mmCIF file of the N, C-alpha and C atoms, coordinates in Angstrom:
data_MODEL
# 
_entry.id   MODEL 
# 
loop_
_atom_site.group_PDB 
_atom_site.id 
_atom_site.type_symbol 
_atom_site.label_atom_id 
_atom_site.label_alt_id 
_atom_site.label_comp_id 
_atom_site.label_asym_id 
_atom_site.label_entity_id 
_atom_site.label_seq_id 
_atom_site.pdbx_PDB_ins_code 
_atom_site.Cartn_x 
_atom_site.Cartn_y 
_atom_site.Cartn_z 
_atom_site.occupancy 
_atom_site.B_iso_or_equiv 
_atom_site.pdbx_formal_charge 
_atom_site.auth_seq_id 
_atom_site.auth_comp_id 
_atom_site.auth_asym_id 
_atom_site.auth_atom_id 
_atom_site.pdbx_PDB_model_num 
ATOM 1   N N  . UNK A 1 1  ? 1.666   11.760  13.119  1.00 0.00 ? 1  UNK A N  1 
ATOM 2   C CA . UNK A 1 1  ? 0.551   11.037  12.573  1.00 0.00 ? 1  UNK A CA 1 
ATOM 3   C C  . UNK A 1 1  ? 0.900   9.555   12.549  1.00 0.00 ? 1  UNK A C  1 
ATOM 4   N N  . UNK A 1 2  ? -0.029  8.722   12.922  1.00 0.00 ? 2  UNK A N  1 
ATOM 5   C CA . UNK A 1 2  ? 0.201   7.283   12.855  1.00 0.00 ? 2  UNK A CA 1 
ATOM 6   C C  . UNK A 1 2  ? -0.855  6.660   11.962  1.00 0.00 ? 2  UNK A C  1 
ATOM 7   N N  . UNK A 1 3  ? -0.527  5.505   11.424  1.00 0.00 ? 3  UNK A N  1 
ATOM 8   C CA . UNK A 1 3  ? -1.466  4.785   10.576  1.00 0.00 ? 3  UNK A CA 1 
ATOM 9   C C  . UNK A 1 3  ? -1.576  3.361   11.076  1.00 0.00 ? 3  UNK A C  1 
ATOM 10  N N  . UNK A 1 4  ? -2.631  2.683   10.634  1.00 0.00 ? 4  UNK A N  1 
ATOM 11  C CA . UNK A 1 4  ? -2.831  1.304   11.079  1.00 0.00 ? 4  UNK A CA 1 
ATOM 12  C C  . UNK A 1 4  ? -1.878  0.353   10.375  1.00 0.00 ? 4  UNK A C  1 
ATOM 13  N N  . UNK A 1 5  ? -1.414  0.738   9.216   1.00 0.00 ? 5  UNK A N  1 
ATOM 14  C CA . UNK A 1 5  ? -0.498  -0.123  8.470   1.00 0.00 ? 5  UNK A CA 1 
ATOM 15  C C  . UNK A 1 5  ? 0.350   0.736   7.545   1.00 0.00 ? 5  UNK A C  1 
ATOM 16  N N  . UNK A 1 6  ? 1.430   0.187   7.124   1.00 0.00 ? 6  UNK A N  1 
ATOM 17  C CA . UNK A 1 6  ? 2.334   0.886   6.213   1.00 0.00 ? 6  UNK A CA 1 
ATOM 18  C C  . UNK A 1 6  ? 2.034   0.446   4.789   1.00 0.00 ? 6  UNK A C  1 
ATOM 19  N N  . UNK A 1 7  ? 2.090   1.375   3.842   1.00 0.00 ? 7  UNK A N  1 
ATOM 20  C CA . UNK A 1 7  ? 1.841   0.983   2.457   1.00 0.00 ? 7  UNK A CA 1 
ATOM 21  C C  . UNK A 1 7  ? 2.862   -0.040  1.984   1.00 0.00 ? 7  UNK A C  1 
ATOM 22  N N  . UNK A 1 8  ? 4.089   0.036   2.509   1.00 0.00 ? 8  UNK A N  1 
ATOM 23  C CA . UNK A 1 8  ? 5.104   -0.938  2.120   1.00 0.00 ? 8  UNK A CA 1 
ATOM 24  C C  . UNK A 1 8  ? 4.717   -2.343  2.577   1.00 0.00 ? 8  UNK A C  1 
ATOM 25  N N  . UNK A 1 9  ? 3.893   -2.410  3.606   1.00 0.00 ? 9  UNK A N  1 
ATOM 26  C CA . UNK A 1 9  ? 3.499   -3.696  4.168   1.00 0.00 ? 9  UNK A CA 1 
ATOM 27  C C  . UNK A 1 9  ? 2.416   -4.378  3.344   1.00 0.00 ? 9  UNK A C  1 
ATOM 28  N N  . UNK A 1 10 ? 1.563   -3.612  2.658   1.00 0.00 ? 10 UNK A N  1 
ATOM 29  C CA . UNK A 1 10 ? 0.434   -4.216  1.948   1.00 0.00 ? 10 UNK A CA 1 
ATOM 30  C C  . UNK A 1 10 ? 0.529   -4.138  0.428   1.00 0.00 ? 10 UNK A C  1 
ATOM 31  N N  . UNK A 1 11 ? 1.501   -3.422  -0.103  1.00 0.00 ? 11 UNK A N  1 
ATOM 32  C CA . UNK A 1 11 ? 1.633   -3.314  -1.552  1.00 0.00 ? 11 UNK A CA 1 
ATOM 33  C C  . UNK A 1 11 ? 2.626   -4.331  -2.087  1.00 0.00 ? 11 UNK A C  1 
ATOM 34  N N  . UNK A 1 12 ? 2.325   -4.879  -3.259  1.00 0.00 ? 12 UNK A N  1 
ATOM 35  C CA . UNK A 1 12 ? 3.237   -5.825  -3.901  1.00 0.00 ? 12 UNK A CA 1 
ATOM 36  C C  . UNK A 1 12 ? 4.556   -5.115  -4.200  1.00 0.00 ? 12 UNK A C  1 
ATOM 37  N N  . UNK A 1 13 ? 4.477   -3.926  -4.776  1.00 0.00 ? 13 UNK A N  1 
ATOM 38  C CA . UNK A 1 13 ? 5.652   -3.097  -5.042  1.00 0.00 ? 13 UNK A CA 1 
ATOM 39  C C  . UNK A 1 13 ? 5.418   -1.739  -4.393  1.00 0.00 ? 13 UNK A C  1 
ATOM 40  N N  . UNK A 1 14 ? 6.204   -1.372  -3.386  1.00 0.00 ? 14 UNK A N  1 
ATOM 41  C CA . UNK A 1 14 ? 6.003   -0.091  -2.701  1.00 0.00 ? 14 UNK A CA 1 
ATOM 42  C C  . UNK A 1 14 ? 6.205   1.108   -3.630  1.00 0.00 ? 14 UNK A C  1 
ATOM 43  N N  . UNK A 1 15 ? 5.634   2.256   -3.237  1.00 0.00 ? 15 UNK A N  1 
ATOM 44  C CA . UNK A 1 15 ? 5.833   3.487   -3.994  1.00 0.00 ? 15 UNK A CA 1 
ATOM 45  C C  . UNK A 1 15 ? 7.319   3.821   -4.024  1.00 0.00 ? 15 UNK A C  1 
ATOM 46  N N  . UNK A 1 16 ? 7.866   4.129   -5.198  1.00 0.00 ? 16 UNK A N  1 
ATOM 47  C CA . UNK A 1 16 ? 9.279   4.517   -5.257  1.00 0.00 ? 16 UNK A CA 1 
ATOM 48  C C  . UNK A 1 16 ? 9.472   5.939   -4.724  1.00 0.00 ? 16 UNK A C  1 
ATOM 49  N N  . UNK A 1 17 ? 10.460  6.116   -3.870  1.00 0.00 ? 17 UNK A N  1 
ATOM 50  C CA . UNK A 1 17 ? 10.785  7.434   -3.322  1.00 0.00 ? 17 UNK A CA 1 
ATOM 51  C C  . UNK A 1 17 ? 12.172  7.813   -3.818  1.00 0.00 ? 17 UNK A C  1 
ATOM 52  N N  . UNK A 1 18 ? 12.283  9.018   -4.402  1.00 0.00 ? 18 UNK A N  1 
ATOM 53  C CA . UNK A 1 18 ? 13.568  9.491   -4.913  1.00 0.00 ? 18 UNK A CA 1 
ATOM 54  C C  . UNK A 1 18 ? 13.711  10.965  -4.567  1.00 0.00 ? 18 UNK A C  1 
ATOM 55  N N  . UNK A 1 19 ? 14.810  11.303  -3.936  1.00 0.00 ? 19 UNK A N  1 
ATOM 56  C CA . UNK A 1 19 ? 15.085  12.685  -3.534  1.00 0.00 ? 19 UNK A CA 1 
ATOM 57  C C  . UNK A 1 19 ? 13.973  13.257  -2.657  1.00 0.00 ? 19 UNK A C  1 
ATOM 58  N N  . UNK A 1 20 ? 13.369  12.398  -1.832  1.00 0.00 ? 20 UNK A N  1 
ATOM 59  C CA . UNK A 1 20 ? 12.332  12.848  -0.911  1.00 0.00 ? 20 UNK A CA 1 
ATOM 60  C C  . UNK A 1 20 ? 10.943  12.975  -1.514  1.00 0.00 ? 20 UNK A C  1 
ATOM 61  N N  . UNK A 1 21 ? 10.782  12.585  -2.763  1.00 0.00 ? 21 UNK A N  1 
ATOM 62  C CA . UNK A 1 21 ? 9.487   12.670  -3.429  1.00 0.00 ? 21 UNK A CA 1 
ATOM 63  C C  . UNK A 1 21 ? 8.981   11.272  -3.763  1.00 0.00 ? 21 UNK A C  1 
ATOM 64  N N  . UNK A 1 22 ? 7.677   11.074  -3.603  1.00 0.00 ? 22 UNK A N  1 
ATOM 65  C CA . UNK A 1 22 ? 7.047   9.810   -3.989  1.00 0.00 ? 22 UNK A CA 1 
ATOM 66  C C  . UNK A 1 22 ? 6.692   9.913   -5.464  1.00 0.00 ? 22 UNK A C  1 
ATOM 67  N N  . UNK A 1 23 ? 7.126   8.943   -6.228  1.00 0.00 ? 23 UNK A N  1 
ATOM 68  C CA . UNK A 1 23 ? 6.809   8.906   -7.649  1.00 0.00 ? 23 UNK A CA 1 
ATOM 69  C C  . UNK A 1 23 ? 5.580   8.025   -7.834  1.00 0.00 ? 23 UNK A C  1 
ATOM 70  N N  . UNK A 1 24 ? 4.531   8.612   -8.366  1.00 0.00 ? 24 UNK A N  1 
ATOM 71  C CA . UNK A 1 24 ? 3.257   7.926   -8.524  1.00 0.00 ? 24 UNK A CA 1 
ATOM 72  C C  . UNK A 1 24 ? 3.372   6.886   -9.639  1.00 0.00 ? 24 UNK A C  1 
ATOM 73  N N  . UNK A 1 25 ? 2.949   5.637   -9.358  1.00 0.00 ? 25 UNK A N  1 
ATOM 74  C CA . UNK A 1 25 ? 3.005   4.586   -10.371 1.00 0.00 ? 25 UNK A CA 1 
ATOM 75  C C  . UNK A 1 25 ? 2.113   4.927   -11.573 1.00 0.00 ? 25 UNK A C  1 
ATOM 76  N N  . UNK A 1 26 ? 2.455   4.396   -12.726 1.00 0.00 ? 26 UNK A N  1 
ATOM 77  C CA . UNK A 1 26 ? 1.710   4.703   -13.949 1.00 0.00 ? 26 UNK A CA 1 
ATOM 78  C C  . UNK A 1 26 ? 0.750   3.590   -14.358 1.00 0.00 ? 26 UNK A C  1 
ATOM 79  N N  . UNK A 1 27 ? 0.548   2.590   -13.520 1.00 0.00 ? 27 UNK A N  1 
ATOM 80  C CA . UNK A 1 27 ? -0.353  1.490   -13.847 1.00 0.00 ? 27 UNK A CA 1 
ATOM 81  C C  . UNK A 1 27 ? -1.806  1.924   -13.857 1.00 0.00 ? 27 UNK A C  1 
ATOM 82  N N  . UNK A 1 28 ? -2.705  1.040   -14.291 1.00 0.00 ? 28 UNK A N  1 
ATOM 83  C CA . UNK A 1 28 ? -4.126  1.376   -14.332 1.00 0.00 ? 28 UNK A CA 1 
ATOM 84  C C  . UNK A 1 28 ? -4.696  1.567   -12.920 1.00 0.00 ? 28 UNK A C  1 
ATOM 85  N N  . UNK A 1 29 ? -5.784  2.302   -12.835 1.00 0.00 ? 29 UNK A N  1 
ATOM 86  C CA . UNK A 1 29 ? -6.421  2.551   -11.533 1.00 0.00 ? 29 UNK A CA 1 
ATOM 87  C C  . UNK A 1 29 ? -5.513  3.393   -10.659 1.00 0.00 ? 29 UNK A C  1 
ATOM 88  N N  . UNK A 1 30 ? -5.286  2.937   -9.439  1.00 0.00 ? 30 UNK A N  1 
ATOM 89  C CA . UNK A 1 30 ? -4.389  3.652   -8.535  1.00 0.00 ? 30 UNK A CA 1 
ATOM 90  C C  . UNK A 1 30 ? -2.927  3.409   -8.873  1.00 0.00 ? 30 UNK A C  1 
ATOM 91  N N  . UNK A 1 31 ? -2.670  2.428   -9.744  1.00 0.00 ? 31 UNK A N  1 
ATOM 92  C CA . UNK A 1 31 ? -1.297  2.159   -10.158 1.00 0.00 ? 31 UNK A CA 1 
ATOM 93  C C  . UNK A 1 31 ? -0.531  1.263   -9.213  1.00 0.00 ? 31 UNK A C  1 
ATOM 94  N N  . UNK A 1 32 ? -1.240  0.631   -8.279  1.00 0.00 ? 32 UNK A N  1 
ATOM 95  C CA . UNK A 1 32 ? -0.583  -0.259  -7.324  1.00 0.00 ? 32 UNK A CA 1 
ATOM 96  C C  . UNK A 1 32 ? -1.316  -1.586  -7.260  1.00 0.00 ? 32 UNK A C  1 
ATOM 97  N N  . UNK A 1 33 ? -0.615  -2.619  -6.829  1.00 0.00 ? 33 UNK A N  1 
ATOM 98  C CA . UNK A 1 33 ? -1.219  -3.927  -6.589  1.00 0.00 ? 33 UNK A CA 1 
ATOM 99  C C  . UNK A 1 33 ? -1.159  -4.203  -5.100  1.00 0.00 ? 33 UNK A C  1 
ATOM 100 N N  . UNK A 1 34 ? -2.318  -4.489  -4.516  1.00 0.00 ? 34 UNK A N  1 
ATOM 101 C CA . UNK A 1 34 ? -2.400  -4.785  -3.088  1.00 0.00 ? 34 UNK A CA 1 
ATOM 102 C C  . UNK A 1 34 ? -2.192  -6.275  -2.877  1.00 0.00 ? 34 UNK A C  1 
ATOM 103 N N  . UNK A 1 35 ? -1.354  -6.624  -1.915  1.00 0.00 ? 35 UNK A N  1 
ATOM 104 C CA . UNK A 1 35 ? -1.140  -8.021  -1.542  1.00 0.00 ? 35 UNK A CA 1 
ATOM 105 C C  . UNK A 1 35 ? -2.272  -8.405  -0.591  1.00 0.00 ? 35 UNK A C  1 
ATOM 106 N N  . UNK A 1 36 ? -3.266  -9.108  -1.100  1.00 0.00 ? 36 UNK A N  1 
ATOM 107 C CA . UNK A 1 36 ? -4.468  -9.443  -0.319  1.00 0.00 ? 36 UNK A CA 1 
ATOM 108 C C  . UNK A 1 36 ? -4.146  -10.253 0.933   1.00 0.00 ? 36 UNK A C  1 
ATOM 109 N N  . UNK A 1 37 ? -3.176  -11.145 0.859   1.00 0.00 ? 37 UNK A N  1 
ATOM 110 C CA . UNK A 1 37 ? -2.810  -11.953 2.028   1.00 0.00 ? 37 UNK A CA 1 
ATOM 111 C C  . UNK A 1 37 ? -2.272  -11.068 3.147   1.00 0.00 ? 37 UNK A C  1 
ATOM 112 N N  . UNK A 1 38 ? -1.445  -10.096 2.789   1.00 0.00 ? 38 UNK A N  1 
ATOM 113 C CA . UNK A 1 38 ? -0.911  -9.173  3.797   1.00 0.00 ? 38 UNK A CA 1 
ATOM 114 C C  . UNK A 1 38 ? -2.010  -8.253  4.331   1.00 0.00 ? 38 UNK A C  1 
ATOM 115 N N  . UNK A 1 39 ? -2.920  -7.833  3.452   1.00 0.00 ? 39 UNK A N  1 
ATOM 116 C CA . UNK A 1 39 ? -4.006  -6.950  3.855   1.00 0.00 ? 39 UNK A CA 1 
ATOM 117 C C  . UNK A 1 39 ? -4.938  -7.635  4.851   1.00 0.00 ? 39 UNK A C  1 
ATOM 118 N N  . UNK A 1 40 ? -5.108  -8.937  4.726   1.00 0.00 ? 40 UNK A N  1 
ATOM 119 C CA . UNK A 1 40 ? -6.002  -9.688  5.618   1.00 0.00 ? 40 UNK A CA 1 
ATOM 120 C C  . UNK A 1 40 ? -5.665  -9.510  7.090   1.00 0.00 ? 40 UNK A C  1 
ATOM 121 N N  . UNK A 1 41 ? -4.392  -9.338  7.426   1.00 0.00 ? 41 UNK A N  1 
ATOM 122 C CA . UNK A 1 41 ? -4.038  -9.207  8.839   1.00 0.00 ? 41 UNK A CA 1 
ATOM 123 C C  . UNK A 1 41 ? -4.517  -7.885  9.435   1.00 0.00 ? 41 UNK A C  1 
ATOM 124 N N  . UNK A 1 42 ? -4.893  -6.914  8.583   1.00 0.00 ? 42 UNK A N  1 
ATOM 125 C CA . UNK A 1 42 ? -5.409  -5.631  9.057   1.00 0.00 ? 42 UNK A CA 1 
ATOM 126 C C  . UNK A 1 42 ? -6.931  -5.546  8.970   1.00 0.00 ? 42 UNK A C  1 
ATOM 127 N N  . UNK A 1 43 ? -7.563  -6.579  8.402   1.00 0.00 ? 43 UNK A N  1 
ATOM 128 C CA . UNK A 1 43 ? -9.001  -6.567  8.202   1.00 0.00 ? 43 UNK A CA 1 
ATOM 129 C C  . UNK A 1 43 ? -9.729  -6.828  9.513   1.00 0.00 ? 43 UNK A C  1 
ATOM 130 N N  . UNK A 1 44 ? -10.740 -6.013  9.765   1.00 0.00 ? 44 UNK A N  1 
ATOM 131 C CA . UNK A 1 44 ? -11.574 -6.184  10.957  1.00 0.00 ? 44 UNK A CA 1 
ATOM 132 C C  . UNK A 1 44 ? -12.954 -6.608  10.489  1.00 0.00 ? 44 UNK A C  1 
ATOM 133 N N  . UNK A 1 45 ? -13.425 -7.747  10.980  1.00 0.00 ? 45 UNK A N  1 
ATOM 134 C CA . UNK A 1 45 ? -14.745 -8.247  10.613  1.00 0.00 ? 45 UNK A CA 1 
ATOM 135 C C  . UNK A 1 45 ? -15.745 -7.857  11.693  1.00 0.00 ? 45 UNK A C  1 
ATOM 136 N N  . UNK A 1 46 ? -16.793 -7.176  11.295  1.00 0.00 ? 46 UNK A N  1 
ATOM 137 C CA . UNK A 1 46 ? -17.841 -6.755  12.234  1.00 0.00 ? 46 UNK A CA 1 
ATOM 138 C C  . UNK A 1 46 ? -19.128 -7.491  11.894  1.00 0.00 ? 46 UNK A C  1 
ATOM 139 N N  . UNK A 1 47 ? -19.881 -7.804  12.916  1.00 0.00 ? 47 UNK A N  1 
ATOM 140 C CA . UNK A 1 47 ? -21.158 -8.479  12.646  1.00 0.00 ? 47 UNK A CA 1 
ATOM 141 C C  . UNK A 1 47 ? -22.319 -7.644  13.112  1.00 0.00 ? 47 UNK A C  1 
# 
């Protein structure tokens, strides 16, 4: 499976992985902060 971007590339703090398991952040909402500047390089504008 391939993706257009890696979560490590667009998240301020990547998901912590320990012993092969992803530990879900406990913050509000999805628990992650997206780096908008990094996300912009993956944005496609359609008219």
